C-alpha positions in Angstrom: 14.8 68.8 38.6 17.5 66.9 36.7 20.3 66.1 39.1 22.4 64.2 36.6 24.9 66.5 34.8 27.4 65.9 32.0 30.2 65.9 34.6 28.5 63.0 36.3 28.1 61.1 33.0 31.7 61.7 32.1 32.8 59.7 35.1 32.1 56.0 35.6 29.1 54.5 37.5 29.6 51.9 40.2 27.0 49.3 40.9 27.5 48.0 44.5 26.1 44.4 45.1 26.0 42.7 48.5 24.2 39.9 50.2 24.6 39.2 54.0 25.3 35.5 54.2 26.5 32.7 51.9 23.1 31.0 52.3 21.5 34.1 50.7 24.0 34.0 47.9 23.1 30.4 47.2 19.3 30.7 47.5 18.1 34.3 47.2 18.8 34.4 43.5 16.1 36.9 42.7 17.7 39.5 44.9 20.9 39.0 43.0 19.2 39.4 39.7 17.5 42.6 40.9 20.8 44.1 42.0 22.6 43.2 38.8 19.7 44.8 36.9 21.0 48.1 38.1 23.6 48.0 35.4 20.8 48.4 32.8 19.3 51.3 34.8 22.7 53.0 34.8 23.0 52.7 31.0 19.4 53.9 30.6 20.3 57.0 32.6 23.3 57.7 30.3 26.4 56.1 31.7 28.5 54.1 29.3 31.3 53.1 31.7 29.6 50.9 34.4 31.7 49.1 37.1 30.1 46.2 39.0 31.5 45.7 42.6 30.3 42.3 43.9 33.3 41.4 46.1 31.1 41.5 49.2 28.6 38.8 48.3 28.1 36.7 51.5 29.5 39.4 53.8 27.5 41.3 56.5 27.3 45.1 56.2 27.2 45.6 60.0 30.7 47.0 60.3 33.0 44.1 59.5 35.8 44.4 56.9 34.4 44.5 53.4 36.9 44.5 50.5 34.3 45.6 48.0 33.2 48.6 50.0 36.8 49.6 50.6 37.4 49.5 46.8 34.3 51.7 46.3 35.6 54.3 48.7 39.0 54.2 47.1 37.8 55.0 43.6 35.3 57.5 45.0 38.0 59.5 46.7 40.0 59.6 43.5 37.1 61.4 41.8 36.6 58.6 39.3 32.9 57.9 40.2 30.0 60.0 39.1 27.2 57.8 40.6 26.9 54.9 43.0 24.0 52.5 42.4 22.4 50.2 44.9 19.0 48.7 45.4 18.6 50.3 48.8 20.6 51.9 51.6 20.8 48.7 53.5 22.9 47.2 50.7 25.6 49.9 51.1 25.8 49.8 54.8 24.1 48.5 57.9 25.9 50.8 60.4 26.0 54.6 60.7 29.7 54.9 60.5 30.1 53.4 57.0 26.9 55.1 55.8 27.8 58.7 56.9 31.4 58.2 55.7 30.0 57.4 52.2 27.7 60.4 52.3 30.5 62.7 53.3 32.8 61.5 50.5 30.0 61.7 47.9 29.2 65.3 48.9 32.9 66.3 48.7 33.6 64.8 45.2 30.0 65.5 43.9 28.9 61.9 43.4 25.2 60.9 43.2 23.6 58.0 45.1 20.9 56.3 43.0 18.6 53.4 44.1 16.0 51.6 42.1 13.6 54.5 42.1 15.3 57.9 43.1 18.4 59.9 42.4 19.9 61.6 45.5 22.5 64.4 45.6 24.3 64.4 49.0 25.2 68.1 48.6 21.5 69.0 48.8 20.2 69.5 52.3 16.8 67.7 51.7 18.4 64.8 50.0 21.1 64.4 52.6 18.5 64.5 55.4 16.5 61.8 53.6 19.5 59.7 53.0 20.5 60.0 56.7 17.0 58.9 57.8 17.2 55.9 55.4 20.6 54.9 56.9 19.3 55.2 60.4 16.2 53.1 59.6 18.4 50.5 57.9 20.6 50.3 61.0 17.7 50.1 63.4 16.0 47.5 61.2 19.1 45.3 61.4 19.2 45.7 65.2 15.5 44.8 65.4 15.9 41.7 63.3 18.8 40.6 65.4 17.0 41.1 68.7 13.9 39.2 67.5 16.1 36.3 66.2 18.1 36.1 69.4 15.0 36.2 71.6 13.4 33.4 69.5 16.6 31.3 69.8 16.9 31.9 73.5 13.2 30.9 74.1 13.7 27.7 72.1 17.0 27.0 73.9 15.3 27.3 77.3 13.1 24.4 76.3 16.1 22.4 75.2 14.7 22.2 71.7 17.4 24.3 69.9 19.6 21.6 68.4 21.7 22.9 65.6 24.4 20.2 65.3 24.9 17.2 67.6 28.4 15.9 68.5 29.7 12.6 67.3 28.1 9.7 69.2 24.6 11.3 68.9 22.1 11.8 66.1 19.1 14.2 65.8 15.9 12.3 66.1 12.3 13.2 65.6 11.2 16.6 67.0 14.9 17.6 67.2 15.5 15.2 70.0 19.0 14.1 70.8 19.5 10.3 70.7 22.5 8.0 70.9 24.0 6.9 67.6 22.8 3.4 66.9 26.2 2.5 65.4 27.7 0.2 68.1 31.3 0.9 67.0 30.8 4.7 67.6 29.2 4.2 71.0 31.8 1.7 72.1 34.6 4.1 71.2 33.0 7.0 73.1 32.6 4.7 76.2 36.2 3.7 75.8 37.4 7.3 76.0 35.6 7.9 79.3 36.8 4.6 80.8 40.4 5.3 80.0 40.2 8.8 81.4 38.9 7.4 84.6 41.8 4.9 84.6 44.6 7.2 83.5 43.4 10.6 84.8 44.9 12.7 82.0 43.7 13.7 78.5 47.2 13.4 77.2 47.6 9.9 78.5 44.3 8.8 77.0 45.5 10.3 73.6 48.8 8.5 73.9 47.1 5.2 74.8 44.7 5.4 71.8 47.5 6.3 69.5 49.7 3.5 70.8 47.0 1.0 70.4 46.1 2.4 66.9 42.4 2.9 67.9 40.7 5.3 65.5 38.1 7.8 66.4 34.9 8.8 64.5 34.7 12.2 62.8 31.5 13.7 61.2 31.8 15.3 57.8 29.3 17.3 55.8 26.1 19.1 56.7 23.9 17.8 59.5 21.3 16.4 57.2 23.9 14.5 55.1 26.7 14.0 57.5 29.0 11.0 57.0 31.1 9.2 59.7 34.7 8.6 58.8 37.4 7.1 61.0 40.7 8.8 61.6 43.7 8.3 63.9 43.2 9.8 67.4 43.9 13.5 67.9 44.4 15.2 71.2 41.7 17.9 70.6 39.2 15.3 69.5 39.7 13.5 72.8 39.5 16.7 74.8 36.3 17.8 73.0 34.6 14.5 74.0 35.6 14.8 77.6 34.6 18.5 78.0 31.3 18.4 76.2 28.4 18.3 78.6 26.2 16.6 76.0 27.9 13.3 76.8 26.7 13.7 80.4 23.1 13.9 79.2 22.9 17.7 79.7 21.7 20.4 77.3 23.8 23.5 77.3 23.4 26.8 75.4 25.7 29.8 75.6 29.0 27.9 76.4 30.8 30.3 74.1 30.3 33.9 73.2 31.3 36.4 70.5 33.8 39.0 71.4 33.8 42.3 69.4 37.0 44.4 69.2 37.9 47.6 67.4 41.1 47.2 65.3 42.3 49.9 62.9 38.9 51.6 63.2 37.0 48.5 62.1 34.9 46.1 64.1 36.5 42.6 64.5 34.6 39.7 65.7 36.3 36.9 67.7 34.1 33.8 68.3 34.3 30.7 70.4 35.6 32.1 73.6 34.9 29.6 76.4 32.8 30.8 79.3 32.5 29.6 82.9 29.7 27.2 83.7 28.0 29.8 85.9 27.8 32.1 82.8 26.1 29.6 80.5 22.7 30.9 79.3 20.9 27.6 79.6 21.8 24.3 81.4 19.3 21.4 81.6 20.6 18.3 83.4 19.1 14.9 82.5 17.9 16.2 79.2 18.7 13.1 77.2 20.5 9.8 77.6 24.2 10.3 78.4 27.4 8.2 78.2 28.2 9.3 81.8 26.3 10.9 84.6 26.5 14.5 85.6 28.5 13.9 88.7 31.2 12.0 86.7 31.3 14.9 84.2 31.9 17.5 87.0 34.6 15.3 88.5 36.3 15.0 85.0 36.2 18.8 84.5 37.8 19.3 87.9 40.5 16.8 87.1 41.2 18.4 83.7 41.3 21.9 85.3 43.8 20.7 87.9 46.0 19.1 85.2 46.4 22.5 83.5 49.9 23.3 84.6 49.8 26.7 82.9 47.5 28.0 85.6 50.3 27.8 88.1 49.5 28.0 91.8 45.7 28.1 91.2 45.6 24.3 90.5 47.3 21.1 91.8 49.1 20.4 88.5 49.1 17.0 86.7 50.5 13.8 88.3 54.1 13.6 87.4 56.8 10.9 87.8 58.5 12.2 90.9 58.6 10.3 94.2 57.0 13.2 96.2 53.5 11.9 97.0 52.1 15.2 98.3 53.2 17.3 95.3 50.3 19.6 94.3 48.3 19.0 97.5 50.4 21.2 99.9 49.6 24.9 100.5 51.4 27.3 102.8 49.3 28.3 105.8 51.2 31.6 106.1 51.1 33.1 102.7 48.7 30.8 100.7 51.3 29.8 98.1 51.8 26.3 96.8 54.6 24.2 98.2 57.1 23.0 95.5 58.5 19.5 95.5 62.3 19.5 95.2 64.8 16.7 94.8 68.2 17.9 96.2 69.8 14.5 95.9 69.0 10.8 95.1 66.2 9.5 97.3 65.8 13.0 99.0 62.5 14.9 98.9 62.0 18.5 100.1 58.9 20.6 100.2 59.4 24.4 100.0 57.0 27.3 99.9 57.0 29.0 96.5 56.1 32.4 97.9 59.8 33.4 98.1 60.1 33.1 94.3 57.9 36.2 94.0 59.5 38.1 96.9 63.2 37.4 97.4 63.5 39.9 100.2 61.5 37.7 102.6 62.6 34.3 103.9 60.9 31.1 102.9 57.8 30.6 105.0 58.1 26.8 105.5 60.5 24.2 104.3 60.8 20.6 105.5 61.9 17.1 104.4 59.2 15.2 102.5 59.7 11.6 103.5 58.2 11.9 107.0 55.3 14.0 105.7 54.6 11.5 102.9 54.7 8.7 105.5 52.3 10.4 108.0 49.7 11.4 105.4 49.9 7.9 103.7 49.2 6.3 107.1 46.2 8.5 107.5 44.9 7.4 104.1 45.6 3.7 104.7 43.7 3.9 108.0 40.6 5.0 106.1 41.1 2.4 103.3 41.8 -0.6 105.5 38.1 -1.5 106.2 37.5 -1.5 102.4 40.5 -3.5 101.4 38.9 -6.9 101.1 35.8 -5.5 99.4 38.1 -3.7 96.8 40.0 -6.9 96.2 36.9 -8.9 95.5 35.6 -6.2 93.1 39.0 -6.2 91.4 38.9 -10.0 90.9 35.4 -9.8 89.5 36.2 -7.0 87.1 39.3 -8.7 85.8 37.4 -11.9 85.3 34.3 -10.3 83.6 35.8 -7.5 81.6 37.0 -8.1 78.1 40.1 -6.5 76.6 39.2 -3.1 75.1 41.7 -3.6 72.3 40.1 -6.9 71.2 36.6 -5.4 71.4 37.5 -2.4 69.3 39.3 -4.6 66.8 36.3 -6.9 66.6 34.1 -3.9 65.8 36.5 -2.7 63.1 36.5 -6.1 61.6 32.7 -6.3 61.5 32.6 -2.9 59.7 35.2 -4.2 57.2 33.1 -7.2 56.5 30.1 -5.0 55.8 32.3 -3.0 53.3 33.2 -6.3 51.6 29.6 -7.3 51.3 28.7 -3.8 50.0 31.5 -3.8 47.4 30.4 -7.3 46.2 26.8 -6.2 45.8 27.9 -3.2 43.8 30.1 -5.4 41.6 27.3 -7.9 41.0 24.9 -5.1 40.0 27.0 -3.6 37.3 27.0 -4.8 33.7 30.1 -6.9 33.1 30.5 -5.5 29.6 31.0 -2.0 31.1 34.6 -2.6 31.9 35.4 1.0 32.9 33.0 0.7 35.8 33.4 -3.0 36.5 37.2 -2.7 36.8 37.0 0.1 39.4 34.4 -1.9 41.4 36.5 -5.0 41.3 39.5 -3.0 42.6 37.4 -1.7 45.5 36.2 -5.2 46.3 39.8 -6.5 46.3 40.9 -3.7 48.6 38.0 -4.4 51.0 39.0 -8.1 51.0 42.6 -7.2 51.8 41.6 -5.0 54.6 39.4 -7.7 56.1 42.2 -10.3 56.0 44.6 -7.8 57.6 42.1 -7.1 60.4 41.4 -10.8 61.0 45.2 -11.4 61.4 45.5 -8.5 63.9 42.5 -9.7 65.9 44.0 -13.3 66.1 47.3 -11.8 67.3 45.5 -9.8 70.0 43.5 -12.8 71.2 46.7 -14.9 71.5 48.3 -12.2 73.7 45.3 -11.5 75.9 45.7 -11.9 79.7 44.9 -15.2 81.2 42.2 -15.5 84.0 43.5 -15.2 87.5 44.6 -18.4 89.1 43.7 -19.4 92.6 47.2 -18.5 93.8 46.9 -15.0 92.3 43.5 -14.6 93.9 45.0 -15.6 97.3 47.9 -13.1 96.8 45.4 -10.3 95.9 43.4 -11.1 99.0 46.6 -11.1 101.0 47.5 -7.6 99.7 44.0 -6.4 100.8 44.8 -7.5 104.4 48.3 -5.8 104.3 47.7 -2.5 102.6 50.8 -1.0 104.3 53.0 -3.7 102.8 51.5 -3.2 99.4 52.0 0.6 99.7 55.7 0.2 100.7 56.4 -2.4 98.0 59.1 -1.0 95.7 57.1 -2.2 92.7 54.2 0.1 93.7 54.0 3.0 91.3 54.2 6.5 92.8 51.7 7.7 90.2 49.1 5.3 91.5 49.7 6.5 95.1 49.4 10.1 94.1 46.1 9.5 92.3 44.7 7.7 95.4 45.8 10.6 97.6 44.2 13.2 95.2 41.0 11.2 95.2 40.7 11.2 99.0 42.3 14.5 99.8 41.3 18.0 98.8 44.2 20.0 100.2 46.8 20.0 103.0 47.6 23.3 104.7 51.1 23.4 106.2 52.3 25.8 109.0 55.6 26.1 110.8 55.3 26.8 114.5 58.5 26.9 116.4 60.2 23.5 116.1 57.1 21.8 114.8 55.6 21.3 111.3 51.8 21.0 111.4 49.8 19.5 108.5 46.0 20.1 108.4 44.6 17.5 106.0 41.3 18.5 104.3 39.4 15.4 103.1 37.1 15.5 100.1 34.1 14.7 102.4 34.7 17.9 104.4 36.5 16.4 107.5 39.8 17.6 108.7 42.8 15.7 110.3 45.8 17.3 111.9 49.3 15.7 112.1 52.5 17.1 113.5 56.2 16.2 113.5 59.3 18.0 114.8 61.7 19.8 112.5 65.0 18.2 111.8 67.8 20.1 113.3 70.5 21.6 111.1 72.9 18.9 110.0 70.6 16.0 110.9 69.1 13.9 108.3 68.5 10.3 107.5 72.0 9.8 106.2 73.7 10.7 109.5 75.8 8.0 111.0 74.5 6.6 114.3 76.2 7.9 117.4 77.0 4.3 118.6 78.8 3.6 115.3 80.7 6.9 115.6 81.8 6.0 119.2 83.0 2.6 117.9 85.1 4.3 115.2 86.4 6.8 117.8 87.6 4.0 120.0 89.0 1.9 117.1 90.9 4.9 115.8 93.1 4.7 119.0 94.3 1.2 118.2 93.9 0.6 114.5 94.5 2.4 111.2 91.6 3.3 108.8 92.0 0.2 106.6 91.7 -2.1 109.6 88.7 -0.2 111.0 86.9 -0.6 107.6 87.5 -4.3 107.7 86.2 -4.7 111.2 83.0 -2.7 110.5 82.4 -4.7 107.3 82.8 -8.0 109.2 80.2 -6.8 111.7 77.9 -5.9 108.8 77.6 -2.3 109.8 77.1 -0.3 106.6 77.5 3.4 106.1 74.6 5.8 106.4 74.0 5.4 102.7 74.0 1.6 103.0 77.4 1.1 101.4 80.4 -0.9 102.6 83.2 0.8 104.4 86.5 1.7 102.9 89.6 3.5 104.2 88.5 6.7 102.4 85.0 6.6 104.0 86.4 5.9 107.5 88.7 8.9 107.0 85.7 11.1 105.9 83.8 10.0 109.0 86.8 10.8 111.3 87.2 14.3 109.7 83.5 15.1 110.1 83.6 14.1 113.8 87.1 15.5 114.5 88.6 12.1 115.4 92.4 11.9 115.2 94.0 9.4 113.0 95.9 6.5 114.5 99.6 7.1 114.8 102.2 4.3 114.8 103.3 3.4 118.3 100.4 5.3 119.9 99.0 2.2 121.5 102.4 1.1 122.9 102.9 4.6 124.4 99.8 4.1 126.5 101.1 0.8 127.8 98.7 -1.3 125.8 99.6 -4.6 124.0 97.8 -6.8 121.5 97.2 -10.6 121.7 100.2 -11.3 119.5 102.5 -9.1 121.6 101.1 -10.7 124.8 101.9 -14.2 123.4 105.5 -13.1 122.7 105.8 -11.8 126.3 104.4 -14.9 127.8 106.1 -17.3 125.4 102.8 -19.0 124.5 100.6 -19.1 121.4 97.9 -16.6 120.6 95.3 -19.3 121.0 96.5 -19.8 124.6 96.2 -16.0 125.2 92.7 -16.0 123.9 91.8 -18.9 126.1 93.2 -17.2 129.1 91.2 -14.1 128.3 88.0 -16.2 127.9 88.7 -17.8 131.3 89.4 -14.3 132.7 92.9 -15.2 133.7 94.0 -12.0 131.9 92.0 -8.8 131.8 91.4 -7.5 128.3 89.0 -5.1 126.5 87.4 -5.3 123.0 85.7 -2.3 121.3 83.2 -4.5 119.4 82.8 -8.0 118.1 85.7 -8.9 115.7 87.8 -6.1 117.0 91.2 -6.9 118.5 91.6 -7.6 122.2 93.7 -5.0 124.0 95.5 -5.8 127.2 97.6 -3.6 129.6 101.3 -4.4 129.6 101.4 -3.9 133.4 98.7 -6.6 133.9 100.6 -9.0 131.6 103.9 -8.5 133.3 102.3 -8.9 136.7 100.7 -12.2 135.7 104.1 -13.3 134.3 105.9 -12.5 137.5 103.5 -14.5 139.7 103.1 -17.6 137.6 104.7 -20.9 138.5 105.4 -24.1 136.5 101.7 -25.1 136.3 100.1 -21.7 135.7 99.5 -22.4 132.1 95.8 -23.2 132.0 94.7 -26.6 130.9 92.4 -27.2 128.0 88.8 -26.7 128.5 87.9 -30.3 127.6 87.1 -32.3 130.7 87.5 -35.6 128.9 91.2 -34.9 128.1 93.9 -35.9 130.6 96.9 -33.8 131.4 100.3 -35.2 130.8 102.7 -34.8 133.8 106.3 -34.1 132.8 109.0 -34.9 135.4 
């Protein structure tokens, strides 16, 4: 039965060509020739207008977006196609949806499906049944291939033998073994990244340090068999990939990422490289090969990186910031489980407050307290644990500073060594070329000169770094360091001690601090990294009481001075006695006035003292007709009764006492001088 009619031949024929992967496109050339040969078969069957659709070369037919197949369906629905040629059903589709959509469209517009051997008419029941079975077999064949391939990969990965591409710093050895790169510069740079992360505790800070010091990082280019190492300026993601890859810890991991499939606009969309939790990795083999760090250090680094992710909110501590609050990120509310936020209401003021109220404004804050006392109590707990190790740590610090070389100098020396190799290589290339071939010789000479210039520049930079390198510790510095080890509290309280270093020490030793408010007491339960727990308590500060409150004794002095002196004189007396304000400032009339207003002390009124019958030293001298020095001597000898609020304050006497003494004195009542060697002069 001839299924090809004149109506079919009047329309065009489409030859659909597809290969699944780019590798098949490059190497399976016979399959391509066989598919393109369908053009001759179409012309043999009578078609003159033949359209070749090869837009989908290198694209899978398992349901992903295929522009060539979309174009085929478009011209098919327009009724412009009389026949669709393909080598087999698997070329047209590898999934039932696309295959049955094509069959339905062909049956509606009366289009034939023709392969290398047979002509099919989708409108005929037998042909449609046969085509449906072929599509199902093709789909199952793909699934079977995929399952067998995945099972083989999984089995090889479970042995730790599936090594597709090794990261920078490693090479693939014999029998697919992972070995360290023999290039000393590459290995030294990888070691430097891990050392700086241990020192700085932040991926961003490591990146900034590398960028500031102009230290380049190695990058692999090209396929695995022919890869080339090039050096580029440091990038954040390059540093992060080194610190998070378990290969550098000597571990083999398979299944760290997975492919996510989504349906978008009726089409399957594949999303790759989604990170998975360590518990979900398919294979993990520790101590598989030689690593740059051990597995425990890798786990510690991942924990620190996770806690530095501020985007995760209350689930992590957060990165170490520049604030003065030492317990920021460690405190958690014992009532609602939320983190405690560190706030700075004013200069030198720290306050910790539960963040749970931010989510529910209807409820009051669970706990809120001043941070200075909490920081001090927890710091004392830490220093008590560190004191026995202070001397040992100081000795190790001295030895490390004396024995360790400067990383910058080491890296620059390795770069210089590589530059000298490039100079030697360029010279050998220039010597090997025929001098008469000026086109080649001129280019090689330019490369040689460029290598020499780079070498000279690196030598100058290395010499500058060596001149600026740190000197070895002197005996005096060693003694000072040992003294700090014996006085950790003094070192901790030193204004030059960085808050960032204190926070890092606290985070190394402490896991979490649970805070509860019970009545008038704040309780801190300190959870140490080793599993122990310590509990500290301190009373709440009453409303209006804080460290900037003026002492009661000083307030009483001002209260008594305000009855005899104006504000300006009070400020002068307090400054002479070296009694600063609560903020450590000197007194002024305005500050004295503010203190009086806060404590409801009346201002001194002119004549107030006289109305109470009180006189000053100068007024007493006028009453007695003597000098002020004589009055002061009489007060010292207790001939006159006087009171003084504080040192340097004026002496105050009662007028009645002065007048009584004046009434009872005789011609010799004036007290003699206090010098026993001086004789008195008798006046007749």
